[in-house]
C-alpha angles and dihedrals in degrees: 000000000000124000120262112252122193127178135185137168118232128195092228132091118275092243092055094044090050094048092051099041093050098043108101091198086066098044093096089061093064111010116083112234098015111126100174145350143179143161118253092234129044120243130028115349122237134190107301096027112133122235117204118202129176120203131188105235115176106319098333139075111236120197121207134184125218129181125223106243099175133012124179109154132237091012116044140013130171137183134184125203113243103183142041133037094288117047121188123216109202130183121184123194125182120191123188113232095176132344090280103026128072141177115227120197123184120188116193130186133164139219119203123214123185108334087001089074087071097036098052097065096031102044117355101058092045091051093046092050088057096039102047098066090048090048092054091048088053092048092049093047093048094051096042093046089061108277099173106260090188088066093058 
């Protein structure tokens, strides 16, 4: 199956969109089901830095660990899941359109391990295809309504 690609334009600078969209401490503000997130090291991430995210799935919180595989701010960022039965592969690209308008593209794919081999095609991809457009709407609305870019 092909990855899930979602794009939106945001009336905010590319640097601010990138900072917000790649900050795991902010994921819960725009990603459905995320309850918390953080990097394993303070400061700017680099290739190899671990990203910890906890999602509410069903009635339980499920932590997952991803590793940064590329990082070129304010343009691209990518992580790959390294644990659990369902491992996300996420690539973020931010393109400046003007000084205060940007195009954000997020490409998501999944690898199943163990029971995840069955869950990815039956449940996970279907849910992600519905969730990703709503997530980007939430991100856009938060930033354009005055989410504080200086805090990113």
